N, C-alpha and C positions, 0 to 999 in steps of 0.2 A: 666242037662248040656249036650250039644252036644259033640260028639267025637272031633269035631274041636276045641271046647273050651277047652277040656281036654288037647289037644296037646299044646295049647297056655299056659295053666297053668303050664305045665311041664317046659317050657322054660323061662317064665317070672315070674310066681308066681301069686297066687290068690290075689283078692282084700284084703282079710283078712291078708295075709302075707305082701303085698306090701305097703298098705296105712293105714290100720286101726291103726297100732301103732302110726301114726303121727296125728291122727284126734281126740285126746282126748278132745280138746276144742270146737269141733263142736257139734251142736244139732243132735238128731237122724234123723230128716227129712233131714238135710243137708248131713249127711253121706250117707243116702239112695240115695239122688240125685247124689252125687259124685260117688257112686258105679255104678249107671246106666250109667253114662258117661264113667267110667273106662271100663265097659264091652263093650260098643259100640266102643270106640276108639281102644281097644285091638283087637277086632275082625276085624275091618277095616284094621289094620296094619298087620294082620296075613300073615306070609310068607315073609314079607319085612325084609331086612337085612341092617345094616349099613356097611360102608367100613371096619370096624373092624371085621365084621362077627357076631356081636351081633344082637339079635332081635331088630328091629327098635323101637318097643314100649318102650324099655328101655329109649330112649331119652326123649319123652314127660313125662314119669313117673318120671324121675329124676328132670325135671324142676318143676313138680307139688310138689315133695317132698321138694325142696328148697324153694318154695313159701310158703308152709304150715308152715314152721318154723316161718314165720312172721304173722301167724294167719289172713290170708286174708279172703275176702268173698268167698262163695262157687262158684260164677260165674268165678272168676279168676282161681281157681283150675280146674274147668271144661274146661275153654278155654285153659289152659296149656296142658291138656290131649288131647284136640282136635285140637291143633294149626296147625297140618300138614295134617289133613284128607282131607281138601278141595283140597290142592295142590297135594297130593300124592295118595289119595284113591278114587278119583272121587265122593266125597260126596259134595252135594251142600250146600250153606249157608242156603237156604230155608229149607232143610231137617233138619239141625241143629236147626233152629228156631222152627220148628214143634215139635221136640223131647225135646229140652232143653230150649226154650224160646228166646225172642228177645235179651236180654242182652248178653247171652253167644254167640249167633250167631254174634252179632256186634263185640265182642272182637275177635272172630276167624277170621272174615272177615278182621278186621284191621291188624292182624298179617299176614294173607295171602297176603294182598296188599303190605305190606312192603317187604315180601319175593320175590314177583314178581318184585318189583322195583330193589332189589338186583341182581336178575338174569339178568334183563335188563342191568344194569350197567356192570356186568361181561362180558356179550356178547359184549358190546360196548367198552370194554377195558379201563375203567376209570384208569387214571394214578396216581400213588402215588409217592411222593418224600419225603424221610425222613427229608430233610432239608427245605421243603417248603410245606405249606398247601395251595393248590390252591383254588381259589374262587369256583370252581366246587365241591371240596370236602366239603367246607363250605356249599354250597347250598345242597349237598347230605345229610348232617346231618339235615339241616332244613327240607328238603323234608321228610325224615324218621319221624321226629318229627311231622310234619304237617299231614302226612298220618296216624299216630297213632291215632290222634283225642282224644282218651281217654288215660290218663297216664298209665292205667293198660296194655294197648297194648304194650307200650314201655317197661314196666317192663318184660312182658313175653318174648319179643324179646331179651332183654338183657340177661335173663337167658338162653334162647335158644342159643344165641351166646356164652355164657360162657361155656355151656356143649359141644358145638361143638369145641370150642378152646381147650378143654381138650383132644380132640381126633384128633388133627391135624396130628399126625404122621401117621394116617391111610388114610388121604386124598391123592389122586394122587399128585405126586410131582409138576406136571404142575399147580396145583391149590393152593398148600400150600402157596406160597409167597403172591399171591394176597389176599387170604383169611386172612392171618395174618396181612398184611398191612391195609386192610380194617378194621379189628378188632381194631388195634391200633389207626388209624387216624380218624375213624368214630364212632365206637361203644364205645370205652373207654371214649372219651370226652363227649359223650351223658350220660354215666353213671355218670361221674363226675358232670355234670351240674345239675343232679337231686339228687345229694348228695350221690350216691351209691359208695362210695370211695373203699370199699372192692372189689366190682365187677370190678370197673375200674382197680385196681391194678392186680387182677387175670387175666383179659382179656389181659393186657399188658404183664405180665410175661409169660403167656401161649404162646403168639404169638411172643415174642421177638426172639427166636431161629430160627423161620421160616421166619420172616420178614427181619431180618438183620443177616444172619448166620455167616458171617465173623466177624462182630463186636461183636456178642454174644460170639463166641469162644475166641476172645482176651480178652473180659471182664471177662469171667468165669475163664480163666487161671490166670488173675492178681488179682482176688478178692476172690478166694476160701479160702486162708489162712486168709485173713482179715475178711472174714465172720465168720469163726470159732472163731476168737478172739472176734468179736463183740458179738457173742452169749454167750460166757463165761462172757463177761463184763456185759451183760444184767442180767444174773443170779446173779452176784455179787451185782448189783445195787438193784435188787428186794429184795434180802436178807436184805440189809441195810434199805430199805424203810418199809418192813414189821415189823421191830422192832419199827418204829415210827408211823405206821398206822395199828394197829391190827384190823382185821375185815374188812378192805377195800380191794376191788379187785384191784390188781396191775398186769398189763400186760406189757410185753416188746417185742419188735420185731426189727429185723434188717430191714433197708430200703429195699423196694422191688427192685428187680434187674433192671427193666427197668427205674424206677424212679431214681435209683442210677446212672445208665448209663447216663441219661440225665443231672443229676447234675454234673457228672464228665466232661461232655462236656463243661459245663459252668464254673465250678470252677477249673478244671484241676488237682486237687489233693484231696485225701481223707481228708487231714488236714483242708481244707477250708469248709468242709461240717459238719454242726452242728447236723443234724438230721440223721446221720448214725445209731444211736441208738435212738429209741423213747420209752419212758416209759409212761404208762397211769395209772393214779390213779382214781378210781371211788369212789366218795363219795356221801352220800345221798341227799344233798341239795346244792343250789347255795351258800348259806352263808358258808357252809363248804368247798366249792371250794376255796374261798378266804382265809379262815383260813388255809387250807392245803398249799396254796402258801406261806404264811408266814413261816410255819413250814419247808418247803422244803428249803427256803432261809437261814434258820438257819443250815440246814444239809449240803447243798452245796452252794458255793458262786455263786450268780447270775451274769450273764454277763450284763454289763451296756447296757441299752436299749434292753435287751433280752426278755422282757415280752410283750406278745401280748394278749389283752383281747377280745376274740371272744364271750364272754358271753354278755358283754355290747354292743358289735357291731358285730352281727353275719355276716357270709358271705352270699352271695346272695342265696346260696342253704340251708340256715338256719343252717349251721354248727355252733356249739357252743362249746367252750373249753377255758380254760386258758392255754397259752403256755409260757414256760419259759426255756431259754437256761442257763444251769448251768455248773459249772466246777466240775467234779467228781473226783474219785480216779485216780491216775496216770496223773492228769492234763488233762483229756479227757473232751472235751465239748460235751454235749448231751442235748436233748430236753425232757422236762417233760410236759405232757398234763394232765390237771385236769378237770374232768367233772362229771356230774350226770349220773345215769343209762340211763335216757331218752336221754340225750345229746349223750351218747355213742352209743346207738342203732341207732339214727338218723345219727351220724357221719359215722357209718359202712354201713348202708343200706338205708339212705336217705328217699326217698318217700315211700319205702316199709315198713319202720318202723312205718308209720302212723297206720297200722292195729293193730300192737302190743299193742298200747295204747288206743284202743277203747274198750268199754264195749262189752262183747260177745253178748248181746241182740241187740246192734245196729251195730254190725260189718258188717252185710250184707246190707248195705245201697246203694250199687251199684253206678250207673252212677252219680247221683247228688253229692254224697260224693266224687267221683273220681275227679270231677272238683275242689273241695275245696283243694285237696291234693297239686295240683300245686300252688294254691294261698298261701298255707302255706309255700311253698318253695320259699321265696324271691318274693312274689307277682307274682308268675308265670314267673319269669325271666329266660327264656331258650333261649340261644344264642341271648341275647339282646332284646327279645320281652317282653313287659309288658302285653301282652294279652295271654290268655290261648292257648297254642299250635298254635301260628301263625294264630289265627282266622281271621286276617285281610289280610292274604296273601295266594297265591296259588303257586304251583311249577309244571310246565309242562315241557315236553320234546320236543326238536326238533327231526326230523326223524333220525338225527345222534346221538342222545342220550345226547345232551347238556341240562342241567337243566336251565330253565328260571324262575326267580322269578317275579311274577306279583301281583298287588293288587287283593283282593277278587272281584269276578264278572267281572274280565277282560275278554276281547273278543279276538277272533282270530285277529282282526284288531289291538288291543293293542300289541299282540304278534308280528305281522308283523312289526309294527313301532319299536319295541324293537330290532328286528334283524337288520333292516336297514330302514331308512326313505323312500328311494325310493321303497322298497318292500311294505311299507305301502301305499304309494300313488298309487301304481299300483295293489293293492289287489283286486282281483275279487271274490274270494271265499276261502273256506278252507276245509281241511279234518281233522276231529277229531277222532282219533283212527281208521283211515282208512275209515271213513264214511264221506260223504259230509255234511258239516255244514255251516250255515250262518255266515257271518263275525261278526254278532252281538250276536252270541250265547255266553252264559256264560260258561267259562272254569272252570274245577275243577282240583284239585291236582291229578297228575298222568297221565293226558291226554297227548297224543302224537299229536302234532299239525303240520300240513303242510299247507303252504299258496299256493293258486293257483293265479298266477298273469297274468295280461293282460296289455300290454303297452298302449292299447287304453282306458283303464279304467280311468275315471276322478273322482277325489274325489267329495264327496257331502257334503254340509253343514249339512245334516242329520246325518253324522258320529259323529258330535260333541254331538249328543244326547245320544250315547251309549258307546263311548270309555271312559275308566276309568283313564288312565295314563295322567298326565300333558304333558309328552313328545309327545304323540300322538295328544293331543288337540292343542299344540303349532305348530306342523308340519302342521296340517290341516289348522289352521289359517294363517300360513305363506304362504301356497299355494295360498289361496284366496287373501291375501294381495298382493302377487306378480302378480296375474292376473290383479289387479286394478292399479298396480304401474305406467305403462305408462300414464294412464289418470291423476293420481294425480301429476305426474311429470310435465306434460304439464300445468295443472292448477296452480301448485305452481310457475313455472317459469314465467307465465303470471302475477301472483299477485306480485311477487318480482320485475319484470321488470317495471311494472306500477308505483310502488312506487319509483324505482330508477329514472325514468323519472321525477317524481315530484320534486326530489331533484337535478335534473340535474347531475346525476351520470351515468356512462356508464352502459348500460344494459348487462345482461348475454347473451353471444352469443357462438356459437360453437368455435369461435376463442379464446376467453378468458376463456372458461369453465375450462380447466385443471388448469390454474393459480389461478383462484378463488377457485377451489376445494382444492388446496393445503393450502389456508388460513383456510378453514374449518377444515382440518385434523390437523393443528397446534393449533387450538383453544381449548377452554375448553368445547365446546359444546359436548353433549353425543352421537355424531355420527362422522364418519370419512370422509365423502365426501359430496360434494355439491348436488349430486343427491338425496341422502337420505334426506338432509335438505329440498330440494324443494318438495319432496314427502310428507314430514310431514307438510309443509306449505299448500300443496294442500289438505291434509286431515284435516286441521285446528287443528293440534295437537301442533304446535308451531307458534309463531308470525313471520310475515314477517320481522319485524324490528330486531328480534334477529339474523336473517341471515345477513341482510344488515349491521348491526353494525360490524360484523366480516369481511365482504367483503370490506368495506370502513371505517376502524376504525378511520381514521383522520377526517372524515366528521362530521359536526355539524348539526344535524337535529332533529326534533321532529315529533311525529306521524302525526300531521295534519298541519304541517307548510311547505309550499312550499318555494323554493328558491326565494329570493327577485327579483322582476321584476322591471327594470328601463327602462323607455321609454322617449326619448326626444333628441332634437338636442342640440349639444354643449357639451355633456359629452364624447362620444366616437365617433371617426371617423373610419370607416372600409374601406378597399380597394374596397369594392363592392358598397360603397355609405354611405350616412349619414341618420340620422333619422330612423334607423332600430331598431325594438324591440329586446332587449337583456336582459340577466340575468347575475348576478354576480355568479360565481361558488362557491359552498359551500366548496369545498375541499381546496381551497387556499385563498379565500376571497381577491381578488385583490383590492388595493387602488390606488388613482390617482397619487401616486408617483412610482407605479410599471410599468415595461414594461409588455405589455399585448398582447394576441392573442385572436382571436375569433374562436369558434368551432361551425359549423352548425350541429345541432342535426337532428335526423330522423324526428322530428316534424317541421323542418325548422325554429327552434328558435336558435339564436346565444347565446352561453354561453361564458362569458368572463373569461379567466384564466390568471394567471400570466404566463409570457413567460417561466419561469423555473419550472412551476408546474409539479411534477412527473407524474400526471395522463395523461399529454399530450403525454407522450411517448407511450401510448397505443392507441392513436387516429389514425383514418384514415387520413393520411396526406393530402389527396385530399380535405378534408372538413375543413382544417385549413386556416384561413384568418388572414391577418395582421390587427392590430388595434392600436390606440393610444388615449391617453386622449387629450382633447382639452379645 
C-alpha cells in the first residue's frame, strides 16, 4: 500500500472497515470486484473535501452503503462509488469501461449526465414556486428520467440527492434555497413515482427548513407539542395491538413534517387529518391481511367508508396495503395499514426493493433485468408514460435553457416549428451543442439546439420527408397550399360563376363579394368565408352546388338543369322590341299574372323577373328593361 493510500485510510477507513460488514450476501468474486472499485474511487477523490470539511469520498461511500441494504447487483454498488469521478476527478467514461466494464461505465455516464443537466438548470435560474408547479419543472422531471435511461441510474441519483439533502446546512446560503426547492419539487416526486416513499419523505423533510424557512418556523412552533402527544399515542396503540397480534411486526409513526404541512394547508386543522398517526401491521400472507382487518375492526370501530383495498387494486407504483381509518382511544381517528413483508419493503423502497426478493444466484442480472423493474411498477408508468423511461420522447434545451419535449428522432426543423411557425419556415440551418448541424439531424435528449434563420429561405416539400411532429408537417403543407391559393381561387370562382349563369343567377363579382361571403359565414358549411369556399371548389374538394345553394338559398335548380328558355312572339313584350329570346328567372318564377321586368345578362340574354323580386335590388339598373305579358 502506498503512503498516499495510507493517508486516505486514516481519514476514511479501509475497505474492510467501511464496506465488508455490509457485503455478507455477496459472492467472493463480487466482493473482490467492489474492493477494486472502492480503491480506485477512493484514490481519485483523495484530497477533495465537502462543504462540511469531511473527506469527499464519504459521500459516494454512504450512497453505496444505503444501496447495499437492498442487496443490489455489484454494478450498481460500483457505479455508486464512482458516480462523481467523471465530473470531479477528470476520469473518462472510457477509462471506467476499460477497468470495470461497459455496464458500470454506462451507469456512471448516466448519473454524470443528470448532474450536468442540474448544473445547467441552476446556472440558468430555473424558477420554483411553492404554489405552482410550472410546465418547465414538469419537463425537468421528465428530462431527468429520460436521461437516466436505466432505472438504476435514477436510484443512484436519488440516494445521491438524499445524502446531499442531509448536509444542506453546510451549503453556501446563496445555494441552499434553490437546492432545497429543487429537491422538493423535482426529486421527491420522482422518488414517489417509482415507489420509494421513504426516500421521498426524507428528501422533503430534509429540505423543508431551507426551501420555506418562514413557513417551517411557524409550523414547528405550532406542532411540537402535538407531535409529542402523537408519539405517546402511537406507543399506546402499539401496546394494544401487540396483545392481539403476538409475533407480528407492528410499527407506528407520526406523519412526516412536510406532508403534514401540506395536509394542514388543505384541511386547515389537525382534527380533519386522519393519518396524523399511521400504524402498520406486517403479517405473513395476503389471506392474513384480510383476517387481520376483521380483528382490528373488532378492537377499534371502523369509520364508514374508511377502508381502502390497495391489495386488490394496487397503485400505479405497485404499492399494496389494506388501509382502514378507525376510532381509537380518546375518540382519536387514525389509520392502520396492513401488509405482507414483501408489500412493506416495496412500499418503503419501491423499485429498489426488487433486488431484495431476487435469488442471490440471479441477483446480478444487470441491464436486462433493470428494464423489467420499471415494468413491474405499474407497467412502467412514470409521469404518465406507458413506455419505459420515455423511450418515445426526447428533451432538448433552447440556448436560454428552456426544456422542449419532442418525439424521438425529432430534428432541428421540428424544434424550430415548436418554437414558432415562422422560425420553422425560415429555418436555414442549426447548431447542436455549439456545432453546426443539418436541419434533418436526429436530436437526442440533452442537446442544446439553436436555429439559424434566413428570411430568404423557402420551405421545401422534401422537409415533409424528415420532420416528425404533426405540427411541423401541417405548417409546411399550409405554406404550399397558400402558394397555390390564388390559382385555386380563380379556378373556383370561374366554375361557380359558370354554373350561376346556367341558372340565370347573378355571378360573383367584386361588387357583391362581401355580401355573398357573409352568407357563407352564417351557413353550416365548415368554413367561414367565400374565398375559402371558392378555393376548395377550385381544388375539387367540395361541390360547386354546395356553395351556390348557400349563396342563393331560395333558388330552385338541379345539377344539370338550366333555367327554362321561352322564345316566341305574343308572350312578353319588351320596351326594346318583341320576339326577343328570354328566360324565366328561377329565383322568383314569374307567371303571366305578375308584373315583370327584364334584365339583360352579360351573355345578352334577357331574364324575366317579377317586378318585386328581391334579387332585382342587386341588379345594374342600366340593364333593366320594362316588360309586360301580352
